C-alpha positions as CSV (number, residue, x, y, z in Angstrom):
1,T,36.6,-5.0,-63.5
2,L,39.2,-3.0,-65.4
3,F,42.6,-4.7,-65.0
4,R,44.6,-2.6,-67.5
5,S,44.0,0.2,-69.9
6,A,44.3,-0.6,-73.6
7,P,47.6,0.3,-75.3
8,E,47.7,3.7,-77.0
9,G,48.9,4.4,-80.5
10,T,47.9,3.2,-83.9
11,L,47.9,-0.6,-84.6
12,V,49.8,-1.4,-87.8
13,C,50.7,-4.6,-89.5
14,Q,54.2,-6.1,-89.1
15,I,56.0,-6.3,-92.4
16,E,57.6,-9.7,-92.1
17,D,57.2,-13.2,-93.5
18,P,55.1,-15.3,-91.1
19,I,56.6,-17.9,-88.8
20,R,55.2,-21.3,-89.7
21,R,56.3,-24.9,-90.3
22,T,58.8,-24.6,-93.2
23,A,60.2,-28.1,-93.5
24,E,59.2,-31.7,-92.4
25,Y,61.4,-34.6,-91.6
26,S,61.2,-38.2,-90.5
27,P,63.7,-39.6,-87.9
28,D,67.1,-40.6,-89.0
29,S,67.3,-43.2,-86.3
30,I,65.5,-44.3,-83.1
31,K,67.5,-46.0,-80.3
32,K,66.0,-47.5,-77.1
33,L,68.3,-47.1,-74.1
34,S,68.6,-49.4,-71.1
35,D,66.3,-47.1,-68.9
36,G,63.5,-47.6,-71.4
37,S,63.8,-44.1,-72.9
38,Y,64.2,-43.5,-76.7
39,V,66.7,-41.2,-78.4
40,V,65.7,-39.9,-81.8
41,K,68.3,-38.5,-84.2
42,V,67.1,-36.0,-86.8
43,P,68.5,-35.9,-90.4
44,E,70.0,-32.4,-90.0
45,Y,70.1,-29.7,-87.4
46,V,66.5,-28.4,-86.9
47,T,65.0,-25.5,-85.1
48,G,61.4,-26.3,-84.3
49,W,59.8,-29.3,-82.6
50,A,58.5,-32.8,-83.0
51,K,54.9,-34.0,-83.3
52,I,54.5,-37.3,-81.4
53,G,51.7,-39.8,-81.5
54,V,50.8,-41.2,-78.1
55,K,48.8,-44.4,-77.8
56,G,48.0,-46.5,-74.7
57,A,49.0,-44.0,-72.0
58,K,47.0,-44.0,-68.8
59,S,45.4,-40.9,-67.3
60,G,48.1,-39.0,-65.4
61,D,51.0,-40.6,-67.2
62,E,53.8,-38.0,-67.8
63,I,55.8,-38.3,-71.0
64,T,58.9,-36.1,-71.0
65,V,60.7,-34.9,-74.2
66,T,64.1,-33.2,-74.0
67,Y,65.7,-31.7,-77.2
68,A,69.5,-31.4,-77.5
69,E,72.3,-30.6,-79.8
70,K,74.7,-33.2,-78.4
71,I,74.6,-36.7,-76.8
72,N,76.6,-38.2,-74.0
73,S,78.9,-41.2,-74.4
74,N,76.1,-43.5,-73.1
75,G,73.8,-42.3,-75.9
76,S,71.5,-40.1,-73.8
77,V,71.0,-36.4,-74.7
78,V,73.1,-33.7,-73.1
79,K,70.6,-31.8,-70.8
80,M,71.0,-28.1,-70.2
81,G,70.1,-26.3,-66.9
82,G,68.5,-27.9,-63.9
83,S,70.5,-29.3,-61.1
84,N,73.2,-31.1,-63.1
85,G,72.8,-30.0,-66.8
86,V,75.2,-27.9,-68.9
87,S,75.3,-24.3,-67.7
88,A,73.1,-25.1,-64.7
89,S,73.8,-21.6,-63.4
90,W,71.9,-20.1,-66.3
91,W,68.7,-22.0,-65.7
92,P,69.1,-23.6,-62.2
93,E,65.4,-24.3,-61.6
94,F,64.7,-26.5,-64.6
95,Y,66.0,-28.2,-67.7
96,I,65.5,-26.1,-70.8
97,Q,64.4,-27.4,-74.2
98,T,62.1,-29.8,-72.3
99,D,58.3,-30.5,-72.6
100,T,56.2,-32.7,-70.3
101,Y,52.9,-34.1,-71.7
102,I,50.4,-35.3,-69.2
103,S,47.9,-37.8,-70.7
104,N,44.2,-37.8,-70.0
105,G,44.1,-41.5,-70.9
106,S,43.0,-41.0,-74.5
107,D,45.1,-41.6,-77.6
108,A,46.5,-38.3,-78.8
109,V,49.0,-36.5,-80.9
110,Y,51.2,-34.1,-78.9
111,E,52.8,-31.1,-80.6
112,P,54.1,-28.0,-78.7
113,K,53.1,-24.6,-79.9
114,F,54.5,-22.1,-77.4
115,S,58.3,-22.4,-77.9
116,Y,60.9,-23.8,-80.3
117,Y,64.1,-25.7,-79.8
118,G,67.4,-26.2,-81.6
119,F,68.3,-29.9,-81.8
120,N,70.1,-32.8,-83.5
121,Y,68.5,-35.3,-81.1
122,F,65.6,-35.6,-78.7
123,Q,65.0,-38.1,-75.9
124,I,61.6,-39.4,-74.8
125,W,61.0,-40.9,-71.3
126,N,58.0,-43.0,-70.2
127,Y,56.6,-43.5,-73.7
128,P,53.9,-46.2,-73.7
129,G,54.6,-49.1,-76.0
130,K,57.2,-49.2,-78.7
131,L,58.1,-45.9,-80.4
132,S,58.4,-46.1,-84.2
133,A,59.2,-43.6,-87.0
134,D,55.5,-43.5,-87.9
135,D,54.8,-41.9,-84.5
136,I,57.0,-38.9,-85.2
137,T,57.0,-35.9,-87.5
138,I,59.8,-33.4,-87.1
139,Y,59.3,-29.8,-88.2
140,R,61.5,-26.8,-88.9
141,V,59.7,-23.7,-87.7
142,S,60.9,-20.3,-88.8
143,N,60.0,-17.2,-90.8
144,D,58.9,-18.4,-94.2
145,V,61.5,-16.4,-96.1
146,E,61.7,-17.4,-99.7
147,V,64.9,-19.0,-100.9
148,T,65.8,-17.1,-104.0
149,G,69.3,-18.3,-104.8
150,S,70.7,-21.6,-105.8
151,F,74.3,-22.7,-106.1
152,E,75.9,-26.0,-107.1
153,C,79.4,-26.8,-108.3
154,S,81.6,-29.8,-109.1
155,N,83.1,-29.7,-105.6
156,E,80.8,-31.7,-103.3
157,L,82.3,-30.1,-100.1
158,L,81.4,-26.6,-101.3
159,N,77.8,-27.9,-102.1
160,N,77.6,-29.2,-98.6
161,L,78.9,-26.0,-97.1
162,H,76.3,-24.1,-99.1
163,H,73.5,-26.2,-97.7
164,M,75.0,-25.9,-94.2
165,M,74.7,-22.1,-94.5
166,I,71.1,-22.3,-95.7
167,I,69.8,-24.4,-92.9
168,S,71.8,-22.6,-90.2
169,T,70.3,-19.4,-91.4
170,Q,66.8,-20.7,-91.7
171,N,67.0,-22.1,-88.2
172,N,67.8,-18.5,-86.9
173,L,65.1,-16.6,-88.8
174,Q,62.8,-16.3,-85.7
175,G,61.1,-12.9,-86.0
176,K,64.6,-11.5,-86.0
177,P,68.0,-12.9,-87.1
178,T,69.0,-14.7,-83.9
179,D,72.5,-15.8,-82.9
180,C,71.4,-19.4,-82.1
181,P,68.2,-21.3,-81.3
182,V,69.2,-22.7,-77.9
183,W,71.3,-20.5,-75.7
184,E,70.3,-16.8,-76.1
185,K,68.0,-16.6,-79.1
186,N,69.0,-12.9,-79.4
187,G,69.3,-10.5,-82.3
188,W,73.0,-9.7,-82.1
189,L,73.6,-7.1,-84.8
190,G,77.2,-8.2,-85.6
191,D,76.1,-11.7,-86.6
192,C,73.7,-10.3,-89.2
193,N,76.2,-7.6,-90.3
194,V,78.9,-10.1,-91.4
195,M,76.2,-12.2,-93.1
196,L,74.4,-9.4,-95.0
197,D,75.6,-10.2,-98.5
198,S,75.2,-14.0,-98.1
199,L,71.6,-13.4,-96.9
200,S,70.6,-11.2,-99.8
201,Y,72.1,-13.7,-102.4
202,N,70.2,-16.6,-101.0
203,F,66.9,-15.2,-99.6
204,D,64.3,-12.7,-100.3
205,M,65.1,-10.4,-97.3
206,S,63.1,-7.5,-98.5
207,N,60.4,-7.8,-95.8
208,F,62.3,-9.5,-93.1
209,M,65.3,-7.1,-93.2
210,R,63.0,-4.1,-93.5
211,N,61.2,-5.1,-90.3
212,Y,64.5,-5.6,-88.6
213,V,65.7,-2.2,-89.7
214,E,62.6,-0.6,-88.2
215,I,63.3,-2.4,-84.9
216,M,66.8,-0.9,-85.0
217,Q,65.3,2.5,-85.7
218,S,62.9,2.2,-82.7
219,C,65.8,1.2,-80.4
220,F,67.9,4.2,-81.6
221,E,65.0,6.5,-81.0
222,Q,64.5,5.0,-77.5
223,Y,68.1,4.9,-76.3
224,G,69.9,7.6,-78.4
225,I,72.4,4.9,-79.6
226,L,72.0,1.5,-81.2
227,P,72.4,-1.4,-78.8
228,Q,74.5,-4.4,-79.7
229,M,71.4,-6.6,-79.6
230,V,68.0,-5.7,-81.1
231,P,65.5,-5.9,-79.7
232,T,66.8,-5.5,-76.1
233,A,65.4,-5.3,-72.6
234,D,67.8,-2.5,-71.7
235,W,70.8,-4.7,-72.1
236,G,73.9,-4.1,-74.2
237,V,73.0,-0.4,-74.8
238,A,76.5,0.7,-76.0
239,D,78.2,1.5,-79.2
240,H,80.0,-1.4,-80.8
241,Y,80.5,-0.4,-84.3
242,V,81.1,-3.7,-86.0
243,W,77.7,-4.6,-84.6
244,N,75.5,-1.6,-84.9
245,S,76.7,-0.2,-88.2
246,L,74.4,-2.9,-89.6
247,Y,71.7,-0.2,-89.5
248,V,73.3,1.7,-92.3
249,F,74.6,-1.3,-94.3
250,A,71.2,-3.0,-94.2
251,V,69.4,0.0,-95.7
252,E,71.8,0.4,-98.5
253,N,71.6,-3.4,-99.1
254,L,67.9,-3.2,-99.5
255,A,68.2,-0.4,-102.1
256,T,71.0,-2.3,-103.9
257,N,69.4,-5.7,-104.1
258,Y,65.7,-4.9,-104.1
259,G,65.6,-1.5,-105.6
260,M,64.1,0.0,-102.4
261,T,65.5,3.5,-102.9
262,Y,62.3,4.9,-101.3
263,Y,63.2,3.1,-98.1
264,M,66.6,4.6,-98.1
265,E,64.9,8.0,-98.1
266,E,62.5,7.0,-95.3
267,Q,65.3,6.0,-93.1
268,Y,67.7,8.7,-94.0
269,D,67.1,11.2,-91.3
270,T,67.5,8.7,-88.5
271,M,70.5,7.1,-90.1
272,S,72.1,10.6,-90.5
273,E,71.4,11.4,-86.9
274,Y,73.0,8.1,-85.8
275,A,76.1,8.6,-88.0
276,T,76.5,12.3,-87.0
277,N,76.3,11.4,-83.3
278,I,79.1,8.8,-83.7
279,A,81.2,11.3,-85.6
280,K,81.2,13.7,-82.6
281,T,82.6,10.9,-80.4
282,L,85.0,9.8,-83.0
283,R,86.4,13.3,-83.6
284,R,87.3,13.6,-79.9
285,A,89.1,10.3,-80.1
286,G,91.2,11.2,-83.1
287,W,89.0,9.3,-85.5
288,I,90.0,5.9,-84.0
289,C,87.5,3.5,-82.5
290,S,88.1,2.8,-78.8
291,A,89.3,-0.6,-77.8
292,G,87.2,-3.0,-75.7
293,Q,84.3,-3.3,-78.1
294,L,83.1,-6.4,-79.8
295,G,85.4,-7.0,-82.7
296,D,86.7,-10.0,-84.6
297,W,84.7,-12.5,-82.6
298,V,85.7,-16.2,-82.3
299,S,89.1,-16.4,-83.9
300,P,90.6,-19.9,-83.6
301,M,91.9,-20.9,-80.2
302,G,94.8,-22.9,-81.6
303,G,93.7,-26.5,-81.0
304,E,90.7,-28.2,-82.4
305,N,89.7,-29.6,-79.0
306,D,90.7,-26.6,-76.9
307,A,88.2,-25.8,-74.1
308,Y,85.3,-23.5,-74.7
309,N,86.1,-19.8,-74.5
310,E,83.4,-17.4,-73.1
311,S,84.7,-14.2,-74.8
312,P,86.9,-14.9,-77.8
313,N,87.4,-11.3,-79.0
314,E,90.2,-9.4,-80.7
315,G,91.1,-6.3,-82.7
316,S,88.0,-4.2,-81.9
317,A,89.9,-0.9,-82.4
318,I,91.2,-1.7,-85.8
319,V,88.1,-3.6,-87.1
320,G,85.7,-1.1,-85.5
321,T,87.6,1.8,-87.2
322,A,87.5,0.1,-90.5
323,Y,83.8,-0.6,-90.2
324,L,83.1,3.1,-89.5
325,Y,85.1,4.1,-92.6
326,A,82.9,1.8,-94.6
327,M,79.8,3.1,-92.9
328,Y,80.6,6.7,-93.7
329,S,81.4,5.8,-97.3
330,S,78.0,4.1,-97.4
331,M,76.3,7.2,-96.0
332,A,78.0,9.4,-98.5
333,R,76.8,7.2,-101.4
334,M,73.2,7.2,-100.1
335,A,73.3,11.0,-99.5
336,T,74.6,11.5,-103.1
337,A,71.8,9.2,-104.5
338,L,69.2,11.3,-102.6
339,G,70.6,14.6,-103.8
340,K,71.9,15.7,-100.4
341,T,75.3,17.0,-101.6
342,S,76.2,18.8,-98.4
343,D,75.6,15.7,-96.3
344,A,77.5,13.6,-98.8
345,S,80.5,15.9,-98.5
346,A,80.4,15.8,-94.7
347,F,80.2,12.0,-94.6
348,S,83.1,11.7,-97.2
349,K,85.2,14.1,-95.0
350,N,84.6,11.8,-92.0
351,A,85.7,8.8,-94.1
352,K,88.8,10.7,-95.2
353,N,89.7,11.6,-91.6
354,I,89.3,7.9,-90.6
355,Y,91.4,6.8,-93.6
356,D,94.3,9.1,-92.5
357,A,94.0,8.2,-88.8
358,F,93.7,4.5,-89.5
359,N,97.0,4.3,-91.5
360,E,98.8,6.5,-89.0
361,K,97.7,4.4,-86.0
362,F,97.8,0.8,-87.3
363,Y,100.2,0.6,-90.2
364,N,103.7,-0.7,-89.4
365,A,105.8,0.6,-92.3
366,R,108.9,-1.3,-91.3
367,Q,107.0,-4.7,-91.3
368,G,104.6,-3.8,-94.1
369,Y,101.4,-4.8,-92.3
370,Y,98.6,-3.5,-90.1
371,E,98.9,-4.3,-86.4
372,S,96.5,-5.3,-83.7
373,S,97.5,-5.6,-80.1
374,E,94.1,-6.3,-78.6
375,W,92.6,-9.6,-77.8
376,S,90.8,-11.3,-74.9
377,N,91.0,-14.9,-73.7
378,N,92.3,-16.2,-77.0
379,G,95.1,-18.4,-75.7
380,P,98.8,-17.8,-76.0
381,K,99.3,-17.9,-79.7
382,R,98.7,-14.3,-80.6
383,T,101.0,-11.7,-82.3
384,K,100.4,-8.2,-83.5
385,Y,100.1,-9.6,-87.0
386,R,96.5,-10.9,-87.5
387,Q,95.0,-11.9,-90.8
388,T,91.8,-9.9,-90.1
389,S,93.7,-6.6,-89.6
390,Q,95.0,-6.9,-93.2
391,L,91.6,-8.1,-94.6
392,V,89.5,-5.3,-93.3
393,A,92.1,-2.8,-94.5
394,I,92.2,-4.2,-98.0
395,A,88.4,-5.0,-98.3
396,F,87.3,-1.5,-97.3
397,G,89.9,0.3,-99.4
398,L,91.9,1.6,-96.5
399,V,95.3,0.6,-97.9
400,P,97.2,3.2,-99.9
401,D,98.5,1.9,-103.3
402,K,102.1,2.2,-102.2
403,Y,101.5,-0.2,-99.3
404,L,99.2,-2.7,-101.0
405,S,101.8,-5.1,-102.6
406,K,103.6,-5.6,-99.3
407,V,100.4,-6.0,-97.3
408,A,99.1,-8.5,-99.8
409,A,102.4,-10.5,-99.8
410,N,102.4,-10.7,-96.0
411,L,98.8,-11.9,-96.0
412,V,99.5,-14.7,-98.4
413,K,102.7,-15.6,-96.6
414,D,100.8,-15.9,-93.4
415,V,98.1,-18.1,-95.0
416,E,100.8,-20.4,-96.5
417,S,102.6,-20.6,-93.2
418,K,99.4,-22.0,-91.7
419,D,99.1,-24.6,-94.4
420,Y,96.4,-22.6,-96.2
421,H,94.1,-22.2,-93.2
422,L,92.3,-19.1,-92.1
423,D,93.1,-17.6,-88.7
424,T,90.2,-15.2,-88.2
425,G,87.0,-14.6,-86.4
426,C,83.7,-13.7,-87.9
427,V,84.9,-10.4,-89.4
428,G,87.9,-11.9,-91.2
429,A,86.0,-15.0,-92.3
430,K,83.7,-12.8,-94.3
431,E,86.6,-11.1,-96.1
432,I,89.3,-13.6,-96.6
433,L,88.1,-15.4,-99.8
434,P,87.0,-12.2,-101.7
435,V,90.1,-10.3,-100.8
436,L,92.4,-13.1,-101.9
437,C,90.6,-13.3,-105.2
438,N,90.7,-9.6,-105.7
439,L,94.5,-9.7,-105.1
440,G,94.9,-12.4,-107.8
441,Y,95.2,-15.3,-105.4
442,A,92.0,-17.2,-106.2
443,D,93.9,-20.5,-105.9
444,V,94.8,-19.7,-102.3
445,A,91.2,-18.8,-101.6
446,Y,90.1,-22.1,-103.0
447,K,92.5,-24.0,-100.8
448,I,91.2,-22.3,-97.7
449,A,87.6,-22.9,-98.8
450,T,88.1,-26.6,-99.3
451,Q,90.1,-27.4,-96.2
452,T,88.7,-30.1,-93.9
453,T,91.2,-29.8,-91.1
454,Y,91.0,-27.4,-88.2
455,P,90.3,-24.5,-88.4
456,S,88.0,-24.6,-91.4
457,W,84.4,-24.7,-92.5
458,G,85.0,-28.2,-93.9
459,F,86.2,-29.3,-90.4
460,M,82.8,-28.2,-89.0
461,Y,80.9,-30.0,-91.7
462,E,82.8,-33.3,-91.3
463,K,82.6,-33.3,-87.5
464,G,79.0,-32.1,-87.2
465,N,75.5,-32.7,-88.4
466,G,75.5,-30.2,-91.3
467,S,75.2,-27.0,-89.3
468,L,77.5,-24.1,-88.5
469,W,79.0,-23.8,-85.0
470,E,79.6,-20.8,-82.7
471,M,83.3,-21.4,-82.7
472,W,85.9,-23.3,-84.8
473,E,86.6,-25.8,-82.0
474,T,84.8,-29.1,-81.2
475,S,84.1,-27.6,-77.8
476,A,81.8,-24.9,-79.3
477,R,79.0,-24.2,-76.9
478,S,76.4,-23.9,-79.7
479,L,76.2,-26.0,-82.9
480,G,73.5,-23.7,-84.4
481,H,75.1,-20.4,-85.1
482,Y,75.0,-19.0,-88.7
483,F,77.4,-16.1,-88.6
484,L,80.5,-18.0,-89.8
485,G,78.6,-18.9,-93.0
486,S,79.7,-15.7,-94.8
487,Y,81.8,-17.8,-97.3
488,D,78.5,-18.2,-99.2
489,E,78.7,-14.7,-100.7
490,W,82.0,-15.8,-102.3
491,F,80.2,-18.6,-104.1
492,Y,77.9,-16.1,-105.8
493,Q,80.2,-13.1,-106.3
494,Y,83.3,-15.0,-107.4
495,L,82.6,-18.6,-108.4
496,A,79.5,-17.5,-110.2
497,G,80.8,-13.9,-110.7
498,I,77.6,-12.0,-109.9
499,T,78.9,-8.6,-108.8
500,D,78.4,-4.8,-109.1
501,V,74.6,-5.0,-108.5
502,T,72.8,-1.7,-108.6
503,A,69.2,-0.6,-108.0
504,G,67.5,-4.0,-107.7
505,Y,69.6,-5.6,-110.5
506,E,69.0,-2.8,-112.9
507,S,72.6,-3.5,-113.8
508,F,75.2,-6.0,-112.7
509,T,78.4,-7.7,-113.8
510,I,79.1,-11.4,-114.5
511,A,82.8,-12.1,-114.0
512,P,83.4,-15.7,-112.7
513,C,86.7,-16.9,-111.3
514,F,87.6,-20.0,-113.3
515,I,89.6,-21.6,-110.5
516,E,91.9,-24.6,-111.3
517,G,90.4,-27.7,-109.8
518,L,86.8,-26.6,-110.1
519,D,85.1,-27.8,-113.3
520,S,81.6,-26.4,-113.1
521,V,79.3,-23.9,-111.4
522,S,75.6,-23.6,-111.7
523,C,74.0,-20.6,-110.0
524,T,70.6,-18.9,-110.3
525,E,69.2,-15.8,-108.6
526,K,65.5,-14.9,-108.5
527,T,65.8,-11.1,-108.6
528,V,63.0,-8.5,-108.3
529,R,63.2,-8.3,-112.1
530,G,63.2,-12.0,-112.9
531,L,65.5,-15.0,-113.1
532,L,69.2,-14.4,-113.4
533,E,71.6,-17.3,-114.2
534,S,75.4,-17.5,-114.2
535,S,76.7,-21.0,-114.9
536,W,79.8,-22.4,-116.5
537,T,81.5,-25.8,-117.3
538,R,85.0,-26.6,-118.1
539,E,85.9,-29.4,-120.6
540,W,89.5,-29.8,-121.6
541,N,90.7,-26.3,-122.5
542,A,87.3,-24.8,-123.1
543,V,84.9,-23.1,-120.8
544,T,81.2,-22.8,-121.7
545,M,79.3,-20.0,-119.9
546,T,75.5,-19.7,-119.7
547,V,74.2,-16.3,-118.7
548,V,70.5,-15.4,-118.4
549,V,69.7,-11.7,-117.9
550,P,66.4,-10.7,-116.4
551,F,64.1,-8.5,-118.5
552,G,64.9,-4.8,-118.0
553,S,68.4,-5.5,-116.6
554,T,71.7,-4.7,-118.2
555,A,74.6,-7.1,-117.6
556,N,78.3,-6.6,-118.2
557,V,79.7,-10.1,-119.0
558,V,83.5,-10.4,-118.5
559,I,85.3,-13.2,-120.2
560,P,89.0,-14.1,-119.8
561,E,91.5,-12.2,-121.9
562,G,92.1,-13.9,-125.2
563,A,88.9,-16.1,-125.0
564,S,86.6,-16.3,-128.0
565,F,82.9,-15.4,-127.5
566,S,79.7,-16.2,-129.2
567,A,76.1,-15.4,-128.1
568,L,73.0,-17.5,-128.7
């Protein structure tokens, strides 16, 4: 009987690192509760599952395992879905992140293979006998993308933040860069967009990102626009430029970091069609992005224990317009590199139109800053002055020279007024440390990076289990998001000073920031040309730098003015 015809088309291999067990752990602790169940704590947040040895069960015995990010005050795990779990309306028929093993009466080792979970804990009910650590092996399961970067410095908090970014990212490499391993498991483009540089400094993304770009290309060819989420089952099919501009930035990133100029050429026609289509819409709107899109997501609510916010969004018009300026600048660079001078001129003209419209629309000359008047569900503490509005303007080169000093002064003043805390969502979090360093305020950037009070990355680290959260508040729904980990690019670009990379590290610059209070940095990067190292130590008034340049690369090493230099 013929049930279904075979798929048509040509079968081709998927260019992506395989998903497999990538790390193994033993339990951090095992606690038996009064109902006879066991709660197991893992050493760090894991996406994957546990392998459990079962001995002495009778035929028909059911052993239930529920994985969770959080625990209740009585020590049991916080269940999700079902009749009484968190967000029961999402999954009303059953608890999610739950397996049930039915014994046939024989000793066995149970290991699930058809799903994965995000967890700090798991609880086991009806386990026969006494559960011990020898009965359990915990696995991280993810795309086996090689870790190519290393970073360590004299500040232990920054080292912990670096590790926090690494594991949070690895947990979300699941055939696509997912937002989180529990709730949605979706490939939101904005999450990856703000993390693009941090990813390429730390991982070999050449196959993984290429595969993701091709999924984006397929979605564009199917829908005529790029959805906010890729892949998608016909959901979120709308232009949100902070999100879907990833398509262009990811292709240029592959060419820059891995020398994949050929791939830039392969994708060019589709990218050009995508960018040209947006320009038609943008021209009719006066070169300003419309409000109501996804923008600076998850800016702080104002209190560390504020209730969870479903849609913490702000400034989509100003940040979306800034991202389009950067996107057309990127398209112009790629068109120039490919010898498409007419296209390069058209894309540059689009960028110039956006530049002029941006400053006319958003700059308040009397106050000396860029304004945003758009936010949703962010609590009462909002004004037209937002850090992110200044940050995207400065980072993307949208501030005329005559405005820059005043915009910079207002930015630093606002940071100081908040006791050296950031007040941004995912867009501003990516830019705040680099922008402050470029403006000559590396000391201010360092104070923000090393904060441990709300809102800060250090606050997450000290309150959590070594993973990044969905929001800055303790009420964050998910404890397994990676998109607020973009501080990591600052470690490589500024503390180690690895910048101006071209054509797969054919050339680059080493120009570290020697920040007061930081005594050493040790950083390596396994590039496509070989090992690169940029390290330094400070003793008394002397700084010793160690630079290793890959074979075939050219490095421009910048040392502080007035410093002496000797090469070995």
